[in-house]
KOLGU-4560 file (N, C-alpha, C; in nm, 3 decimals, padded with zeros to 5 digits):
<recs>
<n_xx: 00.078 n_yy: -00.109 n_zz: 00.023 ca_xx: 00.012 ca_yy: 00.009 ca_zz: 00.006 c_xx: 00.101 c_yy: 00.179 c_zz: -00.022 mol: A seq: 1 type: UNK>
<n_xx: 00.057 n_yy: 00.223 n_zz: -00.077 ca_xx: 00.124 ca_yy: 00.303 ca_zz: -00.084 c_xx: 00.075 c_yy: 00.485 c_zz: -00.042 mol: A seq: 2 type: UNK>
<n_xx: 00.126 n_yy: 00.518 n_zz: 00.082 ca_xx: 00.135 ca_yy: 00.610 ca_zz: 00.171 c_xx: 00.039 c_yy: 00.722 c_zz: 00.161 mol: A seq: 3 type: UNK>
<n_xx: -00.003 n_yy: 00.792 n_zz: 00.130 ca_xx: -00.110 ca_yy: 00.933 ca_zz: 00.115 c_xx: 00.011 c_yy: 01.001 c_zz: 00.111 mol: A seq: 4 type: UNK>
<n_xx: 00.031 n_yy: 01.041 n_zz: 00.263 ca_xx: 00.160 ca_yy: 01.143 ca_zz: 00.237 c_xx: 00.296 c_yy: 01.042 c_zz: 00.324 mol: A seq: 5 type: UNK>
<n_xx: 00.354 n_yy: 01.089 n_zz: 00.165 ca_xx: 00.466 ca_yy: 00.981 ca_zz: 00.215 c_xx: 00.562 c_yy: 01.082 c_zz: 00.289 mol: A seq: 6 type: UNK>
<n_xx: 00.737 n_yy: 01.004 n_zz: 00.344 ca_xx: 00.806 ca_yy: 01.151 ca_zz: 00.468 c_xx: 00.881 c_yy: 01.182 c_zz: 00.332 mol: A seq: 7 type: UNK>
<n_xx: 00.920 n_yy: 01.343 n_zz: 00.309 ca_xx: 00.998 ca_yy: 01.371 ca_zz: 00.220 c_xx: 01.147 c_yy: 01.278 c_zz: 00.240 mol: A seq: 8 type: UNK>
<n_xx: 01.210 n_yy: 01.224 n_zz: 00.160 ca_xx: 01.331 ca_yy: 01.210 ca_zz: 00.158 c_xx: 01.431 c_yy: 01.285 c_zz: 00.117 mol: A seq: 9 type: UNK>
<n_xx: 01.569 n_yy: 01.284 n_zz: 00.187 ca_xx: 01.694 ca_yy: 01.404 ca_zz: 00.185 c_xx: 01.755 c_yy: 01.344 c_zz: 00.077 mol: A seq: 10 type: UNK>
<n_xx: 01.780 n_yy: 01.414 n_zz: -00.006 ca_xx: 01.853 ca_yy: 01.331 ca_zz: -00.106 c_xx: 02.070 c_yy: 01.362 c_zz: -00.097 mol: A seq: 11 type: UNK>
<n_xx: 02.109 n_yy: 01.333 n_zz: -00.091 ca_xx: 02.271 ca_yy: 01.266 ca_zz: -00.019 c_xx: 02.322 c_yy: 01.423 c_zz: -00.200 mol: A seq: 12 type: UNK>
<n_xx: 02.327 n_yy: 01.329 n_zz: -00.292 ca_xx: 02.336 ca_yy: 01.388 ca_zz: -00.412 c_xx: 02.352 c_yy: 01.565 c_zz: -00.412 mol: A seq: 13 type: UNK>
<n_xx: 02.272 n_yy: 01.612 n_zz: -00.312 ca_xx: 02.319 ca_yy: 01.728 ca_zz: -00.350 c_xx: 02.375 c_yy: 01.813 c_zz: -00.330 mol: A seq: 14 type: UNK>
<n_xx: 02.504 n_yy: 01.728 n_zz: -00.179 ca_xx: 02.571 ca_yy: 01.838 ca_zz: -00.129 c_xx: 02.712 c_yy: 01.749 c_zz: -00.182 mol: A seq: 15 type: UNK>
<n_xx: 02.795 n_yy: 01.763 n_zz: -00.221 ca_xx: 02.955 ca_yy: 01.689 ca_zz: -00.220 c_xx: 03.051 c_yy: 01.665 c_zz: -00.100 mol: A seq: 16 type: UNK>
<n_xx: 02.963 n_yy: 01.830 n_zz: 00.026 ca_xx: 03.058 ca_yy: 01.723 ca_zz: 00.177 c_xx: 02.891 c_yy: 01.833 c_zz: 00.233 mol: A seq: 17 type: UNK>
<n_xx: 03.011 n_yy: 01.788 n_zz: 00.348 ca_xx: 02.894 ca_yy: 01.860 ca_zz: 00.440 c_xx: 02.991 c_yy: 01.932 c_zz: 00.617 mol: A seq: 18 type: UNK>
<n_xx: 02.955 n_yy: 02.015 n_zz: 00.678 ca_xx: 02.969 ca_yy: 02.059 ca_zz: 00.744 c_xx: 02.982 c_yy: 02.038 c_zz: 00.893 mol: A seq: 19 type: UNK>
<n_xx: 03.014 n_yy: 01.983 n_zz: 00.969 ca_xx: 03.046 ca_yy: 01.938 ca_zz: 01.054 c_xx: 03.034 c_yy: 02.093 c_zz: 01.170 mol: A seq: 20 type: UNK>
<n_xx: 02.906 n_yy: 02.084 n_zz: 01.338 ca_xx: 02.898 ca_yy: 02.200 ca_zz: 01.388 c_xx: 03.078 c_yy: 02.244 c_zz: 01.441 mol: A seq: 21 type: UNK>
<n_xx: 03.142 n_yy: 02.105 n_zz: 01.452 ca_xx: 03.300 ca_yy: 02.173 ca_zz: 01.515 c_xx: 03.381 c_yy: 02.246 c_zz: 01.401 mol: A seq: 22 type: UNK>
<n_xx: 03.324 n_yy: 02.293 n_zz: 01.315 ca_xx: 03.361 ca_yy: 02.343 ca_zz: 01.185 c_xx: 03.471 c_yy: 02.276 c_zz: 01.054 mol: A seq: 23 type: UNK>
<n_xx: 03.464 n_yy: 02.103 n_zz: 01.141 ca_xx: 03.540 ca_yy: 02.002 ca_zz: 01.001 c_xx: 03.389 c_yy: 02.022 c_zz: 00.845 mol: A seq: 24 type: UNK>
<n_xx: 03.530 n_yy: 02.002 n_zz: 00.758 ca_xx: 03.454 ca_yy: 01.974 ca_zz: 00.634 c_xx: 03.504 c_yy: 01.787 c_zz: 00.607 mol: A seq: 25 type: UNK>
<n_xx: 03.330 n_yy: 01.721 n_zz: 00.617 ca_xx: 03.329 ca_yy: 01.587 ca_zz: 00.563 c_xx: 03.310 c_yy: 01.517 c_zz: 00.391 mol: A seq: 26 type: UNK>
<n_xx: 03.415 n_yy: 01.494 n_zz: 00.306 ca_xx: 03.325 ca_yy: 01.437 ca_zz: 00.159 c_xx: 03.197 c_yy: 01.370 c_zz: 00.190 mol: A seq: 27 type: UNK>
<n_xx: 03.033 n_yy: 01.382 n_zz: 00.112 ca_xx: 02.999 ca_yy: 01.282 ca_zz: 00.150 c_xx: 03.073 c_yy: 01.086 c_zz: 00.066 mol: A seq: 28 type: UNK>
<n_xx: 02.992 n_yy: 01.044 n_zz: 00.076 ca_xx: 03.071 ca_yy: 00.891 ca_zz: -00.046 c_xx: 02.954 c_yy: 00.891 c_zz: -00.147 mol: A seq: 29 type: UNK>
<n_xx: 02.841 n_yy: 01.022 n_zz: -00.216 ca_xx: 02.876 ca_yy: 00.976 ca_zz: -00.262 c_xx: 02.994 c_yy: 01.060 c_zz: -00.474 mol: A seq: 30 type: UNK>
<n_xx: 02.915 n_yy: 01.019 n_zz: -00.571 ca_xx: 03.022 ca_yy: 01.067 ca_zz: -00.679 c_xx: 03.014 c_yy: 01.232 c_zz: -00.659 mol: A seq: 31 type: UNK>
<n_xx: 02.928 n_yy: 01.230 n_zz: -00.642 ca_xx: 02.955 ca_yy: 01.424 ca_zz: -00.629 c_xx: 03.070 c_yy: 01.435 c_zz: -00.485 mol: A seq: 32 type: UNK>
<n_xx: 03.017 n_yy: 01.369 n_zz: -00.399 ca_xx: 03.174 ca_yy: 01.348 ca_zz: -00.307 c_xx: 03.285 c_yy: 01.310 c_zz: -00.322 mol: A seq: 33 type: UNK>
<n_xx: 03.291 n_yy: 01.220 n_zz: -00.422 ca_xx: 03.362 ca_yy: 01.187 ca_zz: -00.440 c_xx: 03.463 c_yy: 01.217 c_zz: -00.548 mol: A seq: 34 type: UNK>
<n_xx: 03.446 n_yy: 01.275 n_zz: -00.634 ca_xx: 03.466 ca_yy: 01.388 ca_zz: -00.681 c_xx: 03.504 c_yy: 01.522 c_zz: -00.656 mol: A seq: 35 type: UNK>
<n_xx: 03.444 n_yy: 01.649 n_zz: -00.535 ca_xx: 03.505 ca_yy: 01.664 ca_zz: -00.415 c_xx: 03.658 c_yy: 01.640 c_zz: -00.353 mol: A seq: 36 type: UNK>
<n_xx: 03.656 n_yy: 01.550 n_zz: -00.336 ca_xx: 03.776 ca_yy: 01.490 ca_zz: -00.269 c_xx: 03.916 c_yy: 01.503 c_zz: -00.414 mol: A seq: 37 type: UNK>
<n_xx: 03.825 n_yy: 01.435 n_zz: -00.485 ca_xx: 03.983 ca_yy: 01.399 ca_zz: -00.581 c_xx: 04.010 c_yy: 01.522 c_zz: -00.624 mol: A seq: 38 type: UNK>
<n_xx: 03.933 n_yy: 01.632 n_zz: -00.637 ca_xx: 03.965 ca_yy: 01.798 ca_zz: -00.651 c_xx: 04.040 c_yy: 01.856 c_zz: -00.543 mol: A seq: 39 type: UNK>
<n_xx: 03.954 n_yy: 01.852 n_zz: -00.434 ca_xx: 04.112 ca_yy: 01.921 ca_zz: -00.277 c_xx: 04.241 c_yy: 01.835 c_zz: -00.315 mol: A seq: 40 type: UNK>
<n_xx: 04.249 n_yy: 01.676 n_zz: -00.350 ca_xx: 04.319 ca_yy: 01.565 ca_zz: -00.371 c_xx: 04.443 c_yy: 01.699 c_zz: -00.488 mol: A seq: 41 type: UNK>
<n_xx: 04.435 n_yy: 01.703 n_zz: -00.619 ca_xx: 04.460 ca_yy: 01.769 ca_zz: -00.745 c_xx: 04.544 c_yy: 01.912 c_zz: -00.657 mol: A seq: 42 type: UNK>
<n_xx: 04.390 n_yy: 02.010 n_zz: -00.599 ca_xx: 04.464 ca_yy: 02.082 ca_zz: -00.513 c_xx: 04.569 c_yy: 02.137 c_zz: -00.476 mol: A seq: 43 type: UNK>
<n_xx: 04.579 n_yy: 02.058 n_zz: -00.338 ca_xx: 04.696 ca_yy: 02.019 ca_zz: -00.276 c_xx: 04.789 c_yy: 02.003 c_zz: -00.327 mol: A seq: 44 type: UNK>
<n_xx: 04.852 n_yy: 01.877 n_zz: -00.400 ca_xx: 04.933 ca_yy: 01.841 ca_zz: -00.514 c_xx: 04.951 c_yy: 01.992 c_zz: -00.587 mol: A seq: 45 type: UNK>
<n_xx: 04.892 n_yy: 02.045 n_zz: -00.630 ca_xx: 04.893 ca_yy: 02.199 ca_zz: -00.691 c_xx: 05.044 c_yy: 02.255 c_zz: -00.676 mol: A seq: 46 type: UNK>
<n_xx: 04.944 n_yy: 02.298 n_zz: -00.498 ca_xx: 04.972 ca_yy: 02.387 ca_zz: -00.435 c_xx: 05.103 c_yy: 02.308 c_zz: -00.323 mol: A seq: 47 type: UNK>
<n_xx: 05.194 n_yy: 02.224 n_zz: -00.355 ca_xx: 05.258 ca_yy: 02.166 ca_zz: -00.311 c_xx: 05.395 c_yy: 02.156 c_zz: -00.437 mol: A seq: 48 type: UNK>
<n_xx: 05.348 n_yy: 02.205 n_zz: -00.552 ca_xx: 05.471 ca_yy: 02.159 ca_zz: -00.648 c_xx: 05.474 c_yy: 02.016 c_zz: -00.681 mol: A seq: 49 type: UNK>
<n_xx: 05.366 n_yy: 01.946 n_zz: -00.684 ca_xx: 05.355 ca_yy: 01.793 ca_zz: -00.733 c_xx: 05.446 c_yy: 01.747 c_zz: -00.695 mol: A seq: 50 type: UNK>
<n_xx: 05.491 n_yy: 01.800 n_zz: -00.534 ca_xx: 05.617 ca_yy: 01.679 ca_zz: -00.455 c_xx: 05.477 c_yy: 01.613 c_zz: -00.379 mol: A seq: 51 type: UNK>
<n_xx: 05.517 n_yy: 01.518 n_zz: -00.293 ca_xx: 05.523 ca_yy: 01.463 ca_zz: -00.151 c_xx: 05.494 c_yy: 01.558 c_zz: -00.072 mol: A seq: 52 type: UNK>
<n_xx: 05.381 n_yy: 01.530 n_zz: -00.002 ca_xx: 05.403 ca_yy: 01.594 ca_zz: 00.186 c_xx: 05.477 c_yy: 01.502 c_zz: 00.267 mol: A seq: 53 type: UNK>
<n_xx: 05.531 n_yy: 01.385 n_zz: 00.237 ca_xx: 05.591 ca_yy: 01.349 ca_zz: 00.330 c_xx: 05.753 c_yy: 01.334 c_zz: 00.261 mol: A seq: 54 type: UNK>
<n_xx: 05.728 n_yy: 01.286 n_zz: 00.126 ca_xx: 05.903 ca_yy: 01.202 ca_zz: 00.126 c_xx: 05.925 c_yy: 01.288 c_zz: -00.017 mol: A seq: 55 type: UNK>
<n_xx: 05.853 n_yy: 01.425 n_zz: -00.045 ca_xx: 05.915 ca_yy: 01.483 ca_zz: -00.102 c_xx: 05.936 c_yy: 01.460 c_zz: -00.297 mol: A seq: 56 type: UNK>
<n_xx: 05.940 n_yy: 01.349 n_zz: -00.322 ca_xx: 05.920 ca_yy: 01.346 ca_zz: -00.465 c_xx: 05.854 c_yy: 01.338 c_zz: -00.531 mol: A seq: 57 type: UNK>
<n_xx: 05.859 n_yy: 01.380 n_zz: -00.690 ca_xx: 05.723 ca_yy: 01.381 ca_zz: -00.736 c_xx: 05.665 c_yy: 01.295 c_zz: -00.769 mol: A seq: 58 type: UNK>
<n_xx: 05.519 n_yy: 01.426 n_zz: -00.824 ca_xx: 05.442 ca_yy: 01.285 ca_zz: -00.829 c_xx: 05.358 c_yy: 01.305 c_zz: -00.932 mol: A seq: 59 type: UNK>
<n_xx: 05.285 n_yy: 01.264 n_zz: -00.958 ca_xx: 05.202 ca_yy: 01.244 ca_zz: -01.100 c_xx: 05.065 c_yy: 01.209 c_zz: -01.009 mol: A seq: 60 type: UNK>
<n_xx: 04.937 n_yy: 01.264 n_zz: -01.113 ca_xx: 04.777 ca_yy: 01.334 ca_zz: -01.102 c_xx: 04.738 c_yy: 01.202 c_zz: -01.032 mol: A seq: 61 type: UNK>
<n_xx: 04.761 n_yy: 01.084 n_zz: -01.109 ca_xx: 04.754 ca_yy: 00.951 ca_zz: -01.072 c_xx: 04.798 c_yy: 00.884 c_zz: -00.906 mol: A seq: 62 type: UNK>
<n_xx: 04.888 n_yy: 00.916 n_zz: -00.865 ca_xx: 05.033 ca_yy: 00.857 ca_zz: -00.749 c_xx: 04.904 c_yy: 01.003 c_zz: -00.662 mol: A seq: 63 type: UNK>
<n_xx: 04.865 n_yy: 01.049 n_zz: -00.674 ca_xx: 04.861 ca_yy: 01.221 ca_zz: -00.545 c_xx: 04.745 c_yy: 01.075 c_zz: -00.485 mol: A seq: 64 type: UNK>
<n_xx: 04.762 n_yy: 01.093 n_zz: -00.330 ca_xx: 04.677 ca_yy: 00.995 ca_zz: -00.274 c_xx: 04.664 c_yy: 01.204 c_zz: -00.156 mol: A seq: 65 type: UNK>
<n_xx: 04.503 n_yy: 01.188 n_zz: -00.071 ca_xx: 04.481 ca_yy: 01.283 ca_zz: 00.051 c_xx: 04.535 c_yy: 01.238 c_zz: 00.105 mol: A seq: 66 type: UNK>
<n_xx: 04.593 n_yy: 01.220 n_zz: 00.298 ca_xx: 04.681 ca_yy: 01.246 ca_zz: 00.378 c_xx: 04.645 c_yy: 01.396 c_zz: 00.425 mol: A seq: 67 type: UNK>
<n_xx: 04.568 n_yy: 01.270 n_zz: 00.564 ca_xx: 04.489 ca_yy: 01.359 ca_zz: 00.681 c_xx: 04.658 c_yy: 01.409 c_zz: 00.784 mol: A seq: 68 type: UNK>
<n_xx: 04.614 n_yy: 01.515 n_zz: 00.835 ca_xx: 04.723 ca_yy: 01.563 ca_zz: 00.861 c_xx: 04.750 c_yy: 01.475 c_zz: 00.996 mol: A seq: 69 type: UNK>
<n_xx: 04.606 n_yy: 01.484 n_zz: 01.080 ca_xx: 04.568 ca_yy: 01.420 ca_zz: 01.195 c_xx: 04.567 c_yy: 01.270 c_zz: 01.170 mol: A seq: 70 type: UNK>
<n_xx: 04.580 n_yy: 01.132 n_zz: 01.221 ca_xx: 04.526 ca_yy: 01.037 ca_zz: 01.190 c_xx: 04.477 c_yy: 01.016 c_zz: 01.246 mol: A seq: 71 type: UNK>
<n_xx: 04.358 n_yy: 00.946 n_zz: 01.142 ca_xx: 04.207 ca_yy: 00.933 ca_zz: 01.126 c_xx: 04.214 c_yy: 00.756 c_zz: 01.254 mol: A seq: 72 type: UNK>
<n_xx: 04.326 n_yy: 00.664 n_zz: 01.266 ca_xx: 04.285 ca_yy: 00.525 ca_zz: 01.327 c_xx: 04.262 c_yy: 00.486 c_zz: 01.398 mol: A seq: 73 type: UNK>
<n_xx: 04.280 n_yy: 00.472 n_zz: 01.450 ca_xx: 04.302 ca_yy: 00.403 ca_zz: 01.633 c_xx: 04.216 c_yy: 00.505 c_zz: 01.753 mol: A seq: 74 type: UNK>
<n_xx: 04.109 n_yy: 00.490 n_zz: 01.727 ca_xx: 04.037 ca_yy: 00.649 ca_zz: 01.801 c_xx: 04.115 c_yy: 00.731 c_zz: 01.791 mol: A seq: 75 type: UNK>
<n_xx: 04.149 n_yy: 00.769 n_zz: 01.770 ca_xx: 04.258 ca_yy: 00.871 ca_zz: 01.737 c_xx: 04.177 c_yy: 01.046 c_zz: 01.671 mol: A seq: 76 type: UNK>
<n_xx: 04.209 n_yy: 01.117 n_zz: 01.575 ca_xx: 04.185 ca_yy: 01.240 ca_zz: 01.561 c_xx: 04.050 c_yy: 01.174 c_zz: 01.464 mol: A seq: 77 type: UNK>
<n_xx: 03.953 n_yy: 01.351 n_zz: 01.418 ca_xx: 03.854 ca_yy: 01.281 ca_zz: 01.335 c_xx: 03.854 c_yy: 01.318 c_zz: 01.247 mol: A seq: 78 type: UNK>
<n_xx: 03.775 n_yy: 01.272 n_zz: 01.112 ca_xx: 03.776 ca_yy: 01.336 ca_zz: 00.986 c_xx: 03.741 c_yy: 01.443 c_zz: 00.971 mol: A seq: 79 type: UNK>
<n_xx: 03.880 n_yy: 01.568 n_zz: 00.842 ca_xx: 03.869 ca_yy: 01.627 ca_zz: 00.803 c_xx: 03.932 c_yy: 01.682 c_zz: 00.694 mol: A seq: 80 type: UNK>
<n_xx: 03.833 n_yy: 01.719 n_zz: 00.618 ca_xx: 03.906 ca_yy: 01.710 ca_zz: 00.503 c_xx: 03.889 c_yy: 01.833 c_zz: 00.411 mol: A seq: 81 type: UNK>
<n_xx: 03.898 n_yy: 01.956 n_zz: 00.496 ca_xx: 03.969 ca_yy: 02.051 ca_zz: 00.452 c_xx: 04.083 c_yy: 02.076 c_zz: 00.412 mol: A seq: 82 type: UNK>
<n_xx: 04.098 n_yy: 02.174 n_zz: 00.299 ca_xx: 04.261 ca_yy: 02.233 ca_zz: 00.259 c_xx: 04.359 c_yy: 02.351 c_zz: 00.354 mol: A seq: 83 type: UNK>
<n_xx: 04.296 n_yy: 02.371 n_zz: 00.392 ca_xx: 04.379 ca_yy: 02.489 ca_zz: 00.424 c_xx: 04.270 c_yy: 02.531 c_zz: 00.654 mol: A seq: 84 type: UNK>
<n_xx: 04.344 n_yy: 02.596 n_zz: 00.701 ca_xx: 04.238 ca_yy: 02.602 ca_zz: 00.872 c_xx: 04.279 c_yy: 02.688 c_zz: 00.914 mol: A seq: 85 type: UNK>
<n_xx: 04.225 n_yy: 02.773 n_zz: 00.928 ca_xx: 04.263 ca_yy: 02.935 ca_zz: 00.959 c_xx: 04.342 c_yy: 02.995 c_zz: 00.934 mol: A seq: 86 type: UNK>
<n_xx: 04.340 n_yy: 02.951 n_zz: 00.763 ca_xx: 04.470 ca_yy: 03.071 ca_zz: 00.690 c_xx: 04.598 c_yy: 02.948 c_zz: 00.644 mol: A seq: 87 type: UNK>
<n_xx: 04.565 n_yy: 02.891 n_zz: 00.749 ca_xx: 04.730 ca_yy: 02.763 ca_zz: 00.766 c_xx: 04.728 c_yy: 02.637 c_zz: 00.670 mol: A seq: 88 type: UNK>
<n_xx: 04.811 n_yy: 02.606 n_zz: 00.604 ca_xx: 04.745 ca_yy: 02.504 ca_zz: 00.509 c_xx: 04.796 c_yy: 02.339 c_zz: 00.600 mol: A seq: 89 type: UNK>
<n_xx: 04.659 n_yy: 02.307 n_zz: 00.558 ca_xx: 04.600 ca_yy: 02.174 ca_zz: 00.671 c_xx: 04.596 c_yy: 01.990 c_zz: 00.504 mol: A seq: 90 type: UNK>
<n_xx: 04.659 n_yy: 01.998 n_zz: 00.551 ca_xx: 04.680 ca_yy: 01.809 ca_zz: 00.494 c_xx: 04.744 c_yy: 01.802 c_zz: 00.422 mol: A seq: 91 type: UNK>
<n_xx: 04.770 n_yy: 01.727 n_zz: 00.314 ca_xx: 04.826 ca_yy: 01.743 ca_zz: 00.207 c_xx: 04.843 c_yy: 01.622 c_zz: 00.097 mol: A seq: 92 type: UNK>
<n_xx: 04.870 n_yy: 01.638 n_zz: -00.038 ca_xx: 04.876 ca_yy: 01.459 ca_zz: -00.113 c_xx: 05.032 c_yy: 01.436 c_zz: -00.095 mol: A seq: 93 type: UNK>
<n_xx: 04.926 n_yy: 01.289 n_zz: -00.087 ca_xx: 05.097 ca_yy: 01.192 ca_zz: -00.071 c_xx: 05.118 c_yy: 01.111 c_zz: -00.204 mol: A seq: 94 type: UNK>
<n_xx: 05.147 n_yy: 01.004 n_zz: -00.227 ca_xx: 05.191 ca_yy: 00.919 ca_zz: -00.257 c_xx: 05.107 c_yy: 00.799 c_zz: -00.205 mol: A seq: 95 type: UNK>
<n_xx: 05.030 n_yy: 00.743 n_zz: -00.290 ca_xx: 04.987 ca_yy: 00.613 ca_zz: -00.229 c_xx: 05.074 c_yy: 00.491 c_zz: -00.147 mol: A seq: 96 type: UNK>
<n_xx: 05.191 n_yy: 00.498 n_zz: -00.140 ca_xx: 05.299 ca_yy: 00.355 ca_zz: -00.086 c_xx: 05.283 c_yy: 00.504 c_zz: 00.036 mol: A seq: 97 type: UNK>
<n_xx: 05.333 n_yy: 00.607 n_zz: -00.009 ca_xx: 05.365 ca_yy: 00.658 ca_zz: 00.149 c_xx: 05.258 c_yy: 00.684 c_zz: 00.281 mol: A seq: 98 type: UNK>
<n_xx: 05.111 n_yy: 00.704 n_zz: 00.183 ca_xx: 05.019 ca_yy: 00.732 ca_zz: 00.298 c_xx: 05.005 c_yy: 00.593 c_zz: 00.370 mol: A seq: 99 type: UNK>
<n_xx: 05.046 n_yy: 00.450 n_zz: 00.305 ca_xx: 04.974 ca_yy: 00.347 ca_zz: 00.321 c_xx: 05.105 c_yy: 00.318 c_zz: 00.464 mol: A seq: 100 type: UNK>
<n_xx: 05.216 n_yy: 00.350 n_zz: 00.438 ca_xx: 05.355 ca_yy: 00.309 ca_zz: 00.513 c_xx: 05.298 c_yy: 00.443 c_zz: 00.643 mol: A seq: 101 type: UNK>
<n_xx: 05.319 n_yy: 00.583 n_zz: 00.599 ca_xx: 05.223 ca_yy: 00.686 ca_zz: 00.742 c_xx: 05.097 c_yy: 00.633 c_zz: 00.788 mol: A seq: 102 type: UNK>
<n_xx: 04.994 n_yy: 00.547 n_zz: 00.775 ca_xx: 04.931 ca_yy: 00.491 ca_zz: 00.818 c_xx: 04.854 c_yy: 00.561 c_zz: 00.930 mol: A seq: 103 type: UNK>
<n_xx: 04.797 n_yy: 00.584 n_zz: 01.062 ca_xx: 04.745 ca_yy: 00.684 ca_zz: 01.148 c_xx: 04.831 c_yy: 00.728 c_zz: 01.195 mol: A seq: 104 type: UNK>
<n_xx: 04.929 n_yy: 00.718 n_zz: 01.212 ca_xx: 05.076 ca_yy: 00.805 ca_zz: 01.282 c_xx: 05.087 c_yy: 00.941 c_zz: 01.273 mol: A seq: 105 type: UNK>
<n_xx: 05.106 n_yy: 01.048 n_zz: 01.331 ca_xx: 05.090 ca_yy: 01.187 ca_zz: 01.248 c_xx: 05.248 c_yy: 01.200 c_zz: 01.227 mol: A seq: 106 type: UNK>
<n_xx: 05.218 n_yy: 01.293 n_zz: 01.145 ca_xx: 05.401 ca_yy: 01.294 ca_zz: 01.087 c_xx: 05.452 c_yy: 01.373 c_zz: 00.991 mol: A seq: 107 type: UNK>
<n_xx: 05.512 n_yy: 01.530 n_zz: 01.038 ca_xx: 05.569 ca_yy: 01.527 ca_zz: 01.030 c_xx: 05.597 c_yy: 01.632 c_zz: 00.836 mol: A seq: 108 type: UNK>
<n_xx: 05.574 n_yy: 01.702 n_zz: 00.787 ca_xx: 05.509 ca_yy: 01.689 ca_zz: 00.592 c_xx: 05.657 c_yy: 01.765 c_zz: 00.581 mol: A seq: 109 type: UNK>
<n_xx: 05.707 n_yy: 01.764 n_zz: 00.529 ca_xx: 05.824 ca_yy: 01.709 ca_zz: 00.416 c_xx: 05.831 c_yy: 01.861 c_zz: 00.309 mol: A seq: 110 type: UNK>
<n_xx: 05.699 n_yy: 01.852 n_zz: 00.248 ca_xx: 05.653 ca_yy: 01.963 ca_zz: 00.143 c_xx: 05.533 c_yy: 02.024 c_zz: 00.200 mol: A seq: 111 type: UNK>
<n_xx: 05.448 n_yy: 02.133 n_zz: 00.201 ca_xx: 05.359 ca_yy: 02.164 ca_zz: 00.232 c_xx: 05.308 c_yy: 02.273 c_zz: 00.184 mol: A seq: 112 type: UNK>
</recs>
C-alpha cells in the first residue's frame, strides 16, 4: 500500500560535503562527494608543486592521494577534509605508498 503522505526524503546527491558543528568538512560517499575529494587532492598537489608531502619526490595526478594531517585510525582524530585551517595549510597530497606507510600516525610533512 502506498502511503498518501510519504515522508520527504533528503537526497545526499545535492551536496558534495557536509560541514560539522565544529567546522570540520567531510566529503560525502557519493559520486559528487568523491569528485570533490579528488578535486581537493589535486588542488593540494598543485599547491605543493607536485611534490609528495612525506617523501618530497615528484608526484603525478595518478599517484597523488589525500593524507589527513591528524591520523584517523585507532580512535584518534576525527576526519577533516579541509585544505586549510584558519589560513594555514592543512592536510597534504602524498604518494599512495607513502600514505600507506604513514598509516594513522602523526608525521610532520616535508613539503606542504
